[in-house]
N, C-alpha and C positions, 0 to 999 in steps of 0.2 A: 504494499500499500504505499502510495506517494505521501511523503511527509508535507504537512501544510507548513508553510514558511511563516516566520513572525509578521512580515510585512503583508502577506496574504490574509493572515488573522485580523490585522487591524482593518483590511479593507472590508473583509465579510462582516465586521462589528456593525459597520456603516450602512449596511444594504441588505434589506430583506429581499431576497430573490423571487418571492411569490407574489408581492405587492405590486400594484400599478402605480406609478408615480406621476404626478404632474410633471410638464416640461421644467418648470422653473426649480423643482424638488429635485430630479434627476440631474439636471447640470449642477446645481449647487453640490450634490453627493459627488458628482465626478471631481469636480475641483477641489473637494476637501480630502477626497481619498487617494488622489494621484500622487504618489510618493516616489516616483522613479527619478533617477538623477538626469535623465534625458528630457527633452521636451516631447510629452506625449501627445499624439493626435486624439480629437474626438470623432469615433468611429459609429456609424448609424447602420442597421440591420432592418430591412422591412421585409416580413415573410408575407407572400402574396397567394392568393388563390389562382393559381396557374397550373396548366396540365402543359409542363414544358417540353411534352414530346410532340406537341402540335404547334407547327409553325406560326399559326395565326394568335398563339396564346404566349407572346413574348413582350416584354417590356424594355425598351431601350431609348435613350435620350441624352441629351446633353444641357447643362444648366450653367449660367454664370452665378455664382453664390456672391451676395451682396458683400461680403466681408471677406472674400478669399478663403483660401485653405491653410495660409501660412506656411507654404512649402513652395520654394522656388522650383518651378517646372522645367526640366530640360528639354528643349523643343528641337526637334530635328525635322528638315524640310527636304523632299526629294522635288528638285526643280533645276531648270536651265535657263540660261541667257538672261533676260530681263527679269524674269521672275526671281531667278537665283540672286540676282543683285539686290532686289527689293528684299528678299527674306534676310539676307545678311544686314542690311541697312535697319530692318525692323527688329534685329537682336536674335535672332535664331542662333542656336547654339552649335548646330551643324547644318551645313547646306551641301548638297552633292546632287549627283545624278545616277550614271551607270557604275562608276566605281563605287559609290557608296552603297548602292544596291548590292553589289558583289561582296562588301564587307558585311551587311546584314546577313547575306547568305551563309557567311563563315561564323555566324553566331556573335558578331560585334555589335552587340546592342546596348548602347549606353545613353538612352534617352527615354523620356515619359510619355512624350507625345509625336506622333509622326504626321506630318502634313505632305500632301502631295498635290502637284498641279494635275488637272485631268489628261495632259499629253504624256504624262510619265505613268499613269497608271496600267497600262499594257504591261511594264515592267515590274512595277510594285505588285500587281496582282499575282505574280509568280510566288510572292513570299507569303502566301496565305497560310500556308502550313506552320510557317515560322511565327508570324505576327498574329494570327488570328487567336490561339491560345493565350496570347500574352495581353490580348485587348487591345494591340497596337495598330490594328489594320486601318488604314484611312477609309472614311466612308463618308459620301456625300451628304448624308442625313445628319451627320453630326459635325457638318462643316469642317472637315479635315480633307476633303477633296475639293479643291477650289482654286481659282485663279486670282483671288483676292487673298494673298499669302499675309498681307499686312495685317489685315482684321482678324484672320486666322490665329496669327501669333500673339496679337494683342489681347484677344480673348482668352487664350491659353495662359497668358501671364497675370490676367486679372484674376484668376481663379476659377475659370470655367473646367468644370468636370464632366466626364461621361460615365453614364450608367447601364447596366445590362443585368438582367437577372440571370441567376445560375441555374443549374439543372435541377434544385431543389425549390425553385420559385422564389428565391430570396435576392434582394437588391442589397449590396455593401457599396459603402463609400466613407472615405474620410472627410469630414465637414468642417474641419478647422482645428485649433490646437487649444489644449487645457488652460494655457494661459490667456486665452482671448477672453475680453469681458463677457460676462454671462450673458447679457443682451445679445451680442454679436453672435454667440454660438446659437442662441434661441433662433434668431432671424435666420442664420444659415439652414438648421435644421428644418424649419417651417417651409423656405424656398425649396429645398430639396424635397420634402414630403410632397408639396404641391405639384412639383414637376413629375414625379412618380405618378401621382394620381392622373394627371391630365394624359398620361400615356396609357391610361387603362384600355385594353383591348375591347372592343365593341361587343364581342360575343360572351364577355364574362358578366354573368348575371348575379344578382344576390352581392353578398359581401366581399370586396376586394382584398381589403387588407385583413391578415390575420393577427398579427403581432408586429410590434415595432419596440426596437430597444435600442439603446445608445450605451457606449462603454469608451474607456479611455484605452489605450494601446494595450496596455497591461493589466487593465481593470476588468470588473466583471459586468455582463449586461444588465441593465436597468430597463425593465419594461415601462413603456410610456403609455399614457391614456389616448387611445386612439380618437376617441370623440373629441377630446380638446384639439388635437392636431386637425381634425377635419372642419373644425368650426372656424379655425383661424384663418 
C-alpha cells in the first residue's frame, strides 16, 4: 500500500472529496492547499455525456481566455516566402518549411502550438500520425491553418487554448496558475465552461455535463456545482 505523504495529508484535511463546492469555495481551497515549490497550474476536467465512438458526438474548439494561462506558449509556423517573414516578425519561436517538416518527422518537436499556411498543408498532412496523438495537428476550425499567421500567433500568445474530449468523454485543460487572483481564475473557468457548452453536439439529448472538477497540478479534484456554472 502506497504511503500517504505528510504534504498529501495536509491537502486531504482541507478537501471533502464527496462535497459539491461553489466556484468561489473551490478556487479558495486550491489556493490554500497548493504547497509545491513550483508554480502549479489550475486544471479543469469536464465529464460529458458523449459516446466517443460516434463521430458526430465529439467536442472540439478553441477559446481565448480573458486572463491567459500564465504560461509562455512556444509557437512554430510552417510557411514560406512572405508568410514566413510575417511569422518571424510576429514573434513565432520557430519558422520553417520543408526542412522543418523533416525535423518533425525525426521526432524533433519542441513547440506547444503548430500553425501552418494552407499551401503547406499537403506536406504537413503527412505528419498526422506524429502530430495527431499529441494534439498538435493544424486545423482550420481551430484557426491554426491560415494565411493570417500574424493573428494566429497573436491569439496563441494571448492565452488561446484548444480543447477536445478524450475517449472517456472528458475535456481537460489548464486554465491558469494558482498564483492568479481568485477572480481571474474564476473568470477563466467560466469562459472555458461556456465554450465547451457552446460546442455541444446537436444530437445530444438531456443532460450534457455529468461532472466538473478543478485541481492544482499536484492537488486533488474538487467537484464544482454545475448549476452555478450554467447560470453564469
